[in-house]
PAFI-118539 format. One record per residue (C-alpha): x, y, z; residue in three letters. Coordinates in nm, 4 decimals. Each point is the difference from the previous one (the first is absolute). Layout:
         c1         c2         c3   code
          X          Y          Z    Ala
...
//
This chain:
         c1         c2         c3   code
    -6.1955    -0.6004    -3.0055    Unk
    -0.0886    -0.1704     0.3298    Unk
    -0.3420    -0.1402     0.0865    Unk
    -0.1155    -0.1159     0.3429    Unk
    -0.2292    -0.2962     0.0690    Unk
    -0.1195    -0.1943     0.2992    Unk
     0.1201    -0.3285    -0.1522    Unk
     0.2497    -0.0815    -0.2736    Unk
     0.0104    -0.3528    -0.1428    Unk
     0.3189    -0.0937    -0.1846    Unk
    -0.0739    -0.2488    -0.2768    Unk
    -0.2904    -0.0387    -0.2437    Unk
     0.0029    -0.3749    -0.0329    Unk
    -0.3051    -0.2016     0.0941    Unk
     0.0860     0.0351     0.3710    Unk
     0.0422     0.3778    -0.0020    Unk
    -0.3088     0.0499    -0.2174    Unk
    -0.2125    -0.2239     0.2234    Unk
     0.1129     0.1891     0.3103    Unk
    -0.0719     0.3343    -0.1696    Unk
    -0.3497    -0.1139    -0.0887    Unk
    -0.0629    -0.1312     0.3535    Unk
     0.1127     0.3239     0.1673    Unk
    -0.1710     0.2310    -0.2520    Unk
    -0.3271    -0.0452     0.1880    Unk
     0.1389     0.2072     0.2866    Unk
     0.0322     0.3746     0.0460    Unk
     0.3707     0.0103    -0.0760    Unk
     0.2105     0.1392    -0.2826    Unk
     0.1931    -0.2819    -0.1681    Unk
     0.2703    -0.0109    -0.2669    Unk
     0.1311    -0.3111    -0.1756    Unk
     0.3591     0.0546    -0.1127    Unk
     0.1164    -0.2282    -0.2827    Unk
     0.3500    -0.0215    -0.1457    Unk
    -0.1207    -0.1199    -0.3418    Unk
    -0.2298     0.1839    -0.2393    Unk
    -0.3031    -0.2213     0.0590    Unk
    -0.1787    -0.2376     0.2343    Unk
     0.1101    -0.3607     0.0660    Unk
     0.3311    -0.0028    -0.1865    Unk
     0.1856    -0.2252     0.2452    Unk
    -0.0942    -0.3403     0.1396    Unk
    -0.3688     0.0758    -0.0616    Unk
     0.0597     0.0035    -0.3750    Unk
     0.2194    -0.3102    -0.0300    Unk
    -0.2489    -0.2231     0.1750    Unk
    -0.2275    -0.2939    -0.0783    Unk
    -0.3017     0.1618     0.1670    Unk
    -0.1030    -0.2951     0.2161    Unk
    -0.2193     0.0715     0.2995    Unk
     0.1360    -0.2808     0.2162    Unk
    -0.2441    -0.1255     0.2606    Unk
     0.2352    -0.0096     0.3006    Unk
     0.0803    -0.3670     0.0684    Unk
     0.3717     0.0417    -0.0760    Unk
     0.1292     0.2469     0.2681    Unk
     0.1072    -0.1443     0.3350    Unk
    -0.2666     0.0637     0.2644    Unk
     0.0834     0.2950     0.2243    Unk
     0.1976     0.1910    -0.2631    Unk
    -0.1111     0.3409    -0.1235    Unk
    -0.0537    -0.1577    -0.3420    Unk
    -0.2415    -0.2483     0.1551    Unk
    -0.1889     0.2792     0.1732    Unk
    -0.0625     0.2009    -0.3162    Unk
    -0.0111    -0.2526    -0.2844    Unk
    -0.3345    -0.1716     0.0618    Unk
    -0.1590     0.3319     0.1015    Unk
     0.1292     0.1689    -0.3158    Unk
    -0.1373    -0.2824    -0.2150    Unk
    -0.3369     0.0372     0.1735    Unk
    -0.0079     0.3777    -0.0602    Unk
     0.0609    -0.0285    -0.3742    Unk
    -0.3670    -0.0589    -0.0769    Unk
    -0.0965     0.3313     0.1620    Unk
     0.2964     0.1906    -0.1427    Unk
    -0.0682    -0.1256    -0.3532    Unk
    -0.3641     0.1033     0.0265    Unk
     0.0789     0.3467     0.1367    Unk
     0.3014     0.0755    -0.2208    Unk
    -0.1197    -0.1619    -0.3220    Unk
     0.3007    -0.2203    -0.0780    Unk
    -0.0260    -0.3544    -0.1345    Unk
     0.0304    -0.2801     0.2551    Unk
    -0.0604    -0.3708    -0.0621    Unk
    -0.0423    -0.2226     0.3061    Unk
     0.0396    -0.3370    -0.1720    Unk
     0.1468    -0.2059     0.2796    Unk
     0.3315    -0.1835    -0.0340    Unk
     0.1648    -0.3372     0.0465    Unk
     0.3438    -0.0976     0.1292    Unk
     0.0790    -0.3231    -0.1826    Unk
     0.1684    -0.2918     0.1742    Unk
     0.1715    -0.2872    -0.1813    Unk
     0.1139    -0.2245     0.2871    Unk
    -0.0640    -0.0997     0.3616    Unk
     0.2623     0.2552     0.1054    Unk
    -0.1885     0.2708    -0.1897    Unk
    -0.3238    -0.1004     0.1695    Unk
     0.1646     0.0440     0.3397    Unk
     0.1043     0.3512    -0.1064    Unk
    -0.3550     0.0754    -0.1143    Unk
    -0.1284    -0.0999     0.3439    Unk
     0.2468     0.2456     0.1560    Unk
    -0.1175     0.2748    -0.2364    Unk
    -0.3596    -0.0772     0.0918    Unk
     0.0832     0.0241     0.3723    Unk
     0.1807     0.3300    -0.0634    Unk
    -0.2967     0.1329    -0.1918    Unk
    -0.2515    -0.0956     0.2670    Unk
     0.2193     0.1690     0.2633    Unk
     0.0193     0.3110    -0.2190    Unk
    -0.3763     0.0210    -0.0539    Unk
    -0.0170    -0.1307    -0.3574    Unk
    -0.3492    -0.1426    -0.0615    Unk
    -0.1079    -0.3324    -0.1525    Unk
     0.3369    -0.1666    -0.0576    Unk
    -0.0097    -0.3682    -0.0890    Unk
     0.2209    -0.2773    -0.1355    Unk
    -0.1575    -0.1526    -0.3096    Unk
     0.0687    -0.2941    -0.2315    Unk
     0.0402    -0.0291    -0.3792    Unk
    -0.3708    -0.0148    -0.0887    Unk
    -0.0839     0.3259     0.1763    Unk
     0.3237     0.1602    -0.1252    Unk
    -0.0914    -0.0591    -0.3639    Unk
    -0.3554     0.1067     0.0572    Unk
     0.1325     0.3358     0.1258    Unk
     0.2782     0.0356    -0.2599    Unk
    -0.0093    -0.2552    -0.2848    Unk
     0.3444     0.1030    -0.1234    Unk
     0.1797    -0.0758     0.3280    Unk
     0.2620    -0.2737    -0.0301    Unk
    -0.1362    -0.3539     0.0152    Unk
     0.3235    -0.0965     0.1792    Unk
    -0.1128     0.1972     0.3056    Unk
    -0.1399    -0.2276     0.2707    Unk
    -0.1406     0.2637     0.2367    Unk
    -0.0470     0.3744     0.0358    Unk
    -0.0713     0.2707     0.2536    Unk
    -0.3216     0.1658    -0.1199    Unk
    -0.0382     0.3633     0.1047    Unk
    -0.3174     0.1753    -0.1232    Unk
     0.1035     0.3515     0.1076    Unk
     0.3079     0.0491    -0.2251    Unk
    -0.0332     0.2458    -0.2878    Unk
     0.1932     0.2284    -0.2315    Unk
     0.0172     0.3649    -0.1075    Unk
     0.2169     0.2269    -0.2106    Unk
     0.2087     0.1452     0.2882    Unk
     0.0725     0.3264    -0.1792    Unk
    -0.3720     0.0432    -0.0696    Unk
    -0.0690    -0.0339     0.3736    Unk
     0.2695     0.2578     0.0818    Unk
    -0.1253     0.2436    -0.2651    Unk
    -0.3616    -0.0387     0.1147    Unk
     0.0938     0.0565     0.3646    Unk
     0.2046     0.3091    -0.0871    Unk
    -0.2736     0.1443    -0.2221    Unk
    -0.2463    -0.0378     0.2862    Unk
     0.2492     0.1521     0.2445    Unk
     0.0618     0.2986    -0.2297    Unk
    -0.3756     0.0480    -0.0470    Unk
    -0.0167     0.0248     0.3799    Unk
     0.2685     0.2674     0.0205    Unk
     0.3313    -0.1894     0.0061    Unk
     0.2896     0.1603    -0.1915    Unk
     0.2059    -0.2240    -0.2295    Unk
     0.3557     0.1206    -0.0623    Unk
     0.1755    -0.1908    -0.2783    Unk
     0.3640     0.0101    -0.1169    Unk
     0.1000     0.0936     0.3554    Unk
     0.2709    -0.2351     0.1297    Unk
     0.0807     0.0792     0.3631    Unk
     0.3607     0.1194     0.0207    Unk
     0.0099     0.0869     0.3696    Unk
    -0.2259     0.0091     0.3043    Unk
     0.0365     0.2700     0.2633    Unk
    -0.1488    -0.0852     0.3393    Unk
    -0.0861     0.2715     0.2497    Unk
     0.2047    -0.0359     0.3175    Unk
    -0.1574    -0.0427     0.3430    Unk
    -0.3744    -0.0108     0.0568    Unk
    -0.1845     0.1488    -0.2968    Unk
    -0.2711     0.2452     0.1031    Unk
    -0.3541    -0.1270    -0.0327    Unk
    -0.1028     0.0301    -0.3650    Unk
     0.3510     0.0934    -0.1163    Unk
     0.1756    -0.1806    -0.2850    Unk
     0.2575    -0.2505     0.1220    Unk
     0.1386    -0.1114    -0.3356    Unk
     0.1204     0.1752    -0.3148    Unk
     0.0436    -0.2155    -0.3091    Unk
     0.2435     0.1500    -0.2489    Unk
    -0.0880    -0.0900    -0.3613    Unk
     0.0810     0.1420    -0.3467    Unk
    -0.3708     0.0805    -0.0414    Unk
    -0.0072     0.2112     0.3159    Unk
     0.0225    -0.0566     0.3720    Unk
    -0.2801    -0.1589     0.1997    Unk
    -0.0503     0.0688     0.3696    Unk
    -0.2198    -0.2241     0.2112    Unk
    -0.0992    -0.0852     0.3563    Unk
    -0.0041    -0.3740    -0.0641    Unk
     0.1998    -0.2043    -0.2484    Unk
    -0.0949    -0.3419    -0.1393    Unk
     0.2761    -0.2021    -0.1631    Unk
    -0.1538    -0.2169    -0.2738    Unk
     0.2940     0.0270    -0.2373    Unk
     0.0250    -0.3662    -0.1017    Unk
     0.3555    -0.0911    -0.0925    Unk
     0.1092     0.3484     0.1115    Unk
    -0.1500    -0.0279     0.3500    Unk
     0.3403    -0.0561     0.1613    Unk
     0.1315     0.3274    -0.1452    Unk
    -0.3019     0.1982     0.1219    Unk
     0.0326    -0.1477     0.3498    Unk
     0.3730     0.0770     0.0019    Unk
    -0.0476     0.3600    -0.1189    Unk
    -0.2540     0.0583     0.2777    Unk
     0.2389    -0.1393     0.2632    Unk
    -0.2351    -0.2883     0.0749    Unk
     0.0494    -0.3792    -0.0045    Unk
     0.2980    -0.1255    -0.1965    Unk
    -0.0786    -0.2933    -0.2250    Unk
     0.1015    -0.1132    -0.3469    Unk
    -0.2193    -0.0989    -0.2912    Unk
     0.0860    -0.3114    -0.1982    Unk
    -0.0917    -0.0103    -0.3698    Unk
    -0.1708    -0.3386    -0.0339    Unk
    -0.0571     0.0068    -0.3721    Unk
    -0.2903    -0.1719    -0.1674    Unk
    -0.0433    -0.0729    -0.3698    Unk
    -0.3602    -0.0196    -0.1267    Unk
    -0.1390    -0.1211    -0.3329    Unk
    -0.3291     0.1065    -0.1610    Unk
    -0.1757    -0.2228    -0.2535    Unk
    -0.2620     0.1009    -0.2541    Unk
    -0.3672    -0.0170     0.0939    Unk
    -0.1700    -0.3337     0.0572    Unk
    -0.3602    -0.0946    -0.0911    Unk
    -0.0564    -0.0667     0.3726    Unk
     0.1875     0.1654     0.2861    Unk
     0.2079    -0.2405     0.2067    Unk
    -0.0477    -0.0302     0.3735    Unk
     0.3224     0.0798     0.1941    Unk
     0.1989    -0.3212     0.0428    Unk
     0.2896    -0.0121     0.2468    Unk
     0.2689    -0.2575     0.0732    Unk
     0.0935    -0.0858     0.3570    Unk
     0.1929     0.3120     0.1130    Unk
     0.3707     0.0254     0.0834    Unk
     0.1445     0.1815     0.3060    Unk
     0.0615     0.3193    -0.2066    Unk
    -0.2713    -0.0084    -0.2641    Unk
    -0.3466    -0.1232    -0.0853    Unk
     0.1616    -0.1644    -0.3016    Unk
    -0.0965     0.0174    -0.3669    Unk
    -0.3703     0.0867    -0.0152    Unk
    -0.2306    -0.0100    -0.3020    Unk
    -0.2954     0.2380     0.0126    Unk
    -0.2513     0.1758    -0.2155    Unk
    -0.0352     0.3765    -0.0045    Unk
    -0.2981     0.2340     0.0118    Unk
     0.0391     0.0537    -0.3769    Unk
     0.0258    -0.3675    -0.0971    Unk
     0.3757    -0.0446    -0.0390    Unk
     0.2004    -0.2694     0.1767    Unk
     0.2875     0.1057     0.2249    Unk
     0.2835    -0.2214     0.1238    Unk
     0.1510     0.1480     0.3146    Unk
     0.2684     0.0210     0.1405    Unk
     0.3607    -0.1004     0.0521    Unk
     0.1861     0.1095     0.3133    Unk
     0.3722     0.0805    -0.0157    Unk
     0.2053     0.2561     0.1935    Unk
     0.1586     0.2339    -0.2525    Unk
     0.1469     0.3482    -0.0140    Unk
    -0.2485     0.2716     0.1042    Unk
    -0.1857     0.1404    -0.2989    Unk
     0.0593    -0.3018    -0.2249    Unk
    -0.3115    -0.0297    -0.2194    Unk
     0.1542    -0.2135    -0.2733    Unk
    -0.1708    -0.3227    -0.0989    Unk
     0.2211    -0.3069     0.0025    Unk
    -0.0357    -0.2952    -0.2381    Unk
     0.0620    -0.2468     0.2832    Unk
    -0.2747     0.1611     0.2098    Unk
    -0.2475     0.0090    -0.2877    Unk
     0.0720    -0.3669    -0.0760    Unk
    -0.0552    -0.0842     0.3676    Unk
    -0.3356     0.1778    -0.0138    Unk
    -0.1111    -0.1827    -0.3138    Unk
     0.1134    -0.3373     0.1378    Unk
    -0.1732     0.0607     0.3338    Unk
    -0.3177     0.1139    -0.1743    Unk
    -0.0185    -0.3113    -0.2179    Unk
     0.0252    -0.2159     0.3127    Unk
    -0.3175     0.1628     0.1328    Unk
    -0.1796     0.0365    -0.3371    Unk
     0.1468    -0.2527    -0.2459    Unk
    -0.2026     0.1228    -0.2997    Unk
     0.1082     0.3653     0.0475    Unk
     0.1297     0.1308    -0.3337    Unk
     0.3099     0.1821     0.1206    Unk
     0.0830     0.1061    -0.3576    Unk
    -0.2676     0.2703     0.0368    Unk
     0.2159     0.2304     0.2155    Unk
    -0.0694     0.3678    -0.0725    Unk
     0.2140     0.1574     0.2712    Unk
     0.2631    -0.0828     0.2618    Unk
     0.1021     0.2490     0.2671    Unk
     0.1655     0.0166     0.3404    Unk
    -0.0083     0.1982     0.3222    Unk
     0.1318    -0.0086     0.3538    Unk
    -0.1925    -0.0886     0.3139    Unk
     0.0646     0.2462     0.2870    Unk
     0.1481    -0.2468     0.2517    Unk
     0.1593     0.1173     0.3257    Unk
     0.3275    -0.1826     0.0574    Unk
    -0.0234    -0.2445     0.2883    Unk
    -0.3780    -0.0276     0.0111    Unk
    -0.2710    -0.1313    -0.2271    Unk
    -0.2700     0.2100     0.1663    Unk
    -0.1608     0.3405    -0.0504    Unk
     0.1059     0.2971     0.2160    Unk
    -0.3122     0.2063     0.0744    Unk
    -0.0108     0.2390     0.2940    Unk
     0.1226     0.3232     0.1532    Unk
     0.3757     0.0377     0.0111    Unk
     0.1472    -0.0785     0.3401    Unk
     0.2736     0.2544    -0.0711    Unk
    -0.1679     0.3011    -0.1638    Unk
    -0.3451     0.1042     0.1310    Unk
    -0.2448     0.0851    -0.2757    Unk
     0.1651    -0.2287    -0.2556    Unk
    -0.2034    -0.3055    -0.0988    Unk
     0.1502    -0.2935    -0.1870    Unk
    -0.1684    -0.2161    -0.2652    Unk
     0.3141    -0.1799    -0.1154    Unk
     0.0944    -0.3441    -0.1270    Unk
    -0.3327    -0.0320    -0.1816    Unk
     0.0894    -0.2949    -0.2207    Unk
    -0.2432    -0.2827    -0.0819    Unk
    -0.2865    -0.0039     0.1042    Unk
     0.0132     0.3797    -0.0258    Unk
    -0.2673     0.0349    -0.2682    Unk
    -0.2395    -0.2269     0.1894    Unk
     0.0700     0.1816     0.3262    Unk
    -0.0152     0.3607    -0.1249    Unk
    -0.3521     0.0887     0.1227    Unk
     0.0756    -0.1511     0.3419    Unk
     0.3424     0.1679     0.0185    Unk
    -0.1817     0.3304    -0.0521    Unk
    -0.2507    -0.0922     0.2705    Unk
     0.2829    -0.0999     0.2352    Unk
     0.1876     0.3245    -0.0655    Unk
    -0.3111     0.1960     0.0953    Unk
    -0.0219    -0.2010     0.3243    Unk
     0.3716     0.0549     0.0779    Unk
    -0.0351     0.3745    -0.0522    Unk
    -0.3050     0.0163     0.2265    Unk
     0.1921    -0.1825     0.2712    Unk
     0.2847     0.2477    -0.0429    Unk
    -0.2387     0.2870     0.0729    Unk
    -0.0579     0.1332    -0.3514    Unk
    -0.3418     0.1697    -0.0031    Unk
    -0.2117    -0.1620    -0.2733    Unk
    -0.3321     0.1812    -0.0394    Unk
    -0.2124    -0.1205    -0.2906    Unk
    -0.0878     0.2562    -0.2657    Unk
    -0.3650     0.0643    -0.0749    Unk
     0.0693     0.0048    -0.3748    Unk
     0.2018    -0.3235    -0.0175    Unk
    -0.0984    -0.1975    -0.3113    Unk
     0.1273    -0.3599    -0.0191    Unk
    -0.1287    -0.0520    -0.3542    Unk
     0.2205     0.0337    -0.3067    Unk
    -0.1820    -0.0230    -0.3294    Unk
     0.2026    -0.2281    -0.2225    Unk
     0.0829     0.1298    -0.3488    Unk
    -0.1859    -0.1507    -0.2940    Unk
     0.1685    -0.3133    -0.1343    Unk
    -0.1083    -0.0064    -0.3639    Unk
     0.1112    -0.3583    -0.0590    Unk
    -0.2149    -0.1345     0.2856    Unk
    -0.2961     0.2368    -0.0439    Unk
    -0.3371    -0.1332    -0.1228    Unk
    -0.0910     0.0895    -0.3580    Unk
    -0.2568     0.2557     0.1168    Unk
     0.2638     0.1818     0.2072    Unk
     0.2462    -0.0061    -0.2904    Unk
    -0.2613     0.1673    -0.2198    Unk
    -0.0709     0.2636     0.2667    Unk
     0.3694     0.0798     0.0327    Unk
     0.0575     0.0316    -0.3754    Unk
    -0.3051     0.2214    -0.0307    Unk
     0.1308     0.2250     0.2791    Unk
     0.3477     0.0256    -0.1578    Unk
     0.1112    -0.1541    -0.3345    Unk
     0.3470    -0.0581     0.1511    Unk
    -0.1527    -0.2986     0.1805    Unk
    -0.0321    -0.1621    -0.3416    Unk
     0.3626     0.0617    -0.0994    Unk
     0.1769    -0.3214     0.1089    Unk
     0.3676     0.0606     0.0793    Unk
     0.0956    -0.3308     0.1623    Unk
    -0.1405    -0.2888    -0.2036    Unk
     0.1099    -0.2794     0.2358    Unk
    -0.1929     0.1402     0.2981    Unk
    -0.2585     0.2068    -0.1935    Unk
     0.0992     0.3323     0.1553    Unk
    -0.1340     0.3122    -0.1752    Unk
     0.1533     0.3471    -0.0046    Unk
    -0.2558     0.1402     0.2462    Unk
     0.0943    -0.2606     0.2607    Unk
     0.3669     0.0968    -0.0295    Unk
    -0.0891     0.3680     0.0333    Unk
    -0.2031    -0.0812     0.3123    Unk
     0.3000    -0.1869     0.1479    Unk
     0.2162     0.3099    -0.0468    Unk
    -0.2579     0.2462     0.1326    Unk
    -0.0945    -0.1891     0.3159    Unk
     0.1440     0.1202     0.3319    Unk
     0.2718    -0.1076     0.0296    Unk
     0.0308    -0.0911    -0.3665    Unk
     0.2504    -0.1720    -0.2259    Unk
     0.3096     0.1939    -0.1087    Unk
     0.1766    -0.2790    -0.1924    Unk
    -0.0728    -0.2769    -0.2488    Unk
     0.0215    -0.2626     0.2751    Unk
    -0.2225     0.2138     0.2219    Unk
    -0.2666    -0.0115    -0.2703    Unk
     0.0536    -0.3748    -0.0325    Unk
    -0.0573    -0.0625     0.3711    Unk
    -0.3210     0.2051     0.0035    Unk
    -0.1770    -0.1240    -0.3122    Unk
     0.2137    -0.2881    -0.1380    Unk
     0.1033     0.1705    -0.3241    Unk
     0.3102    -0.2030    -0.0933    Unk
    -0.0719    -0.2825     0.2456    Unk
    -0.1060    -0.2549    -0.2634    Unk
     0.1790    -0.2557    -0.2110    Unk
     0.1815     0.2524    -0.2228    Unk
     0.1306     0.1872     0.3081    Unk
    -0.0416     0.3491    -0.1524    Unk
     0.1316    -0.0954    -0.3433    Unk
    -0.3054     0.1519    -0.1661    Unk
    -0.1219     0.2713     0.2376    Unk
     0.3043     0.1539     0.1653    Unk
     0.0540     0.2794    -0.2536    Unk
    -0.3628     0.1092     0.0307    Unk
     0.0168    -0.0070     0.3805    Unk
     0.3106     0.2223    -0.0172    Unk
    -0.1845     0.2462    -0.2245    Unk
    -0.3014     0.0126     0.2336    Unk
     0.2215     0.0525     0.3038    Unk
     0.1895     0.2814    -0.1744    Unk
    -0.3257     0.1715    -0.0912    Unk
    -0.1557    -0.0382     0.3454    Unk
     0.3151     0.0954     0.1938    Unk
     0.0814     0.2903    -0.2308    Unk
     0.3488    -0.1193    -0.0900    Unk
     0.1949    -0.1189    -0.3026    Unk
    -0.0176    -0.3775    -0.0727    Unk
     0.3749    -0.0143     0.0585    Unk
    -0.0654     0.0884     0.3645    Unk
    -0.2512    -0.2786     0.0621    Unk
     0.1417    -0.2693     0.2269    Unk
    -0.0408    -0.3746    -0.0196    Unk
     0.0208    -0.0100     0.3803    Unk
     0.2605     0.1752     0.2133    Unk
     0.2393     0.2900    -0.0481    Unk
     0.2000    -0.0238    -0.3224    Unk
    -0.2095    -0.2747    -0.1641    Unk
    -0.0849     0.1998    -0.3141    Unk
    -0.1397    -0.1851    -0.2999    Unk
     0.0150     0.2601    -0.2773    Unk
     0.2979     0.1961    -0.1272    Unk
    -0.0678     0.3683    -0.0516    Unk
     0.0655     0.3455     0.1508    Unk
     0.2118     0.0438     0.3088    Unk
    -0.1859    -0.1346     0.3018    Unk
    -0.1843     0.2759     0.1794    Unk
     0.0222     0.2431    -0.2939    Unk
    -0.3133     0.0863    -0.2035    Unk
//
């Protein structure tokens, strides 16, 4: 079966989802083609969720042009899309005169990049802003605009809003080949055919937002040749704190922002991230990396109880070999192909502005963008039972007793919330997909109590045997039973 669209976006990470949401306001048919079976399963999942302010990128780079703007847009996007966003501000801690000189450079960078209200502060102000910051620090770069999100929540919210505005989401559809029409394509005719196991997709315009697979998509389309480097990062999650920590950074290195300690929108503490070039696809956690994270974190927050680790995980930043910058623009080789590649850090912070920039690039390329009369930028966030006021909890339970049946004790997630996560468009189709949407299994026991019940609910809602329910991707079954695919 072949379907034809005006635009196909390859990749449903935070970049692809943000672009889909940005373009959904226009009178165009759009399809997002994702290799995995859900949203944000690449770099967007294995991510600390920091909305960096924009003082780190070198002025004049593409990163510099989109980072501060993306950070600025997050307030509006969070309000319209209903995801959690905390703009707490951040500090880069300095411990020496040499560090202070680096902080001055970061401040100059930030001012050149349009970051507001940057200042160098001393110990008294530092500990007023974050009492747990190291008393060994002698100075800090204070940045009020930094914040944090759950990156997969942002991607899911953007895609839900895009789908509500007519975008098609095609999951489990890895692109195996791309056929490009020869010569000048007739006006309105499809130029590209994406060959996938889920069916072929024809489109007039193609956007490559494939993360660590962006080089393969570009190659298959006969466009720019580049190679992705897997710059792996290990990340550690600690149990919830009584008070959420402000993001604390060390002075950055040439390849990384260093080991950062930050709170999360749900009250955990995250230590992020190491940076080591490893084999593509390596998502193992390494003891040496985890120890480096814990050591680096204690330097910034000496009283941090690093025994309270609940999860360690790893992912790969989509880095283009030979450059540390983003590649956003129309291909110089293949007309109608638009690249959003090399979106490493600060990709989460930049996502709304990358989407805005892609719209601008497409306009300049002559793509007709006529706003739809029925465009709705608002996505109503699902009920979060754990955070709801008592009155709302009572209303929900009265409307459906399943709201009173708690499945995940750590995060107080009831059965009805899990059902809602599965039934939303596009909804969860795996245990981890449920976890990313409503946090069932995200707490200190890491699914030890609730996983079997989540499997049973998924089987019931998806109309399959429990033995066919996946933890995450293809083949990750949790329950032994009948032959897979046989009822």
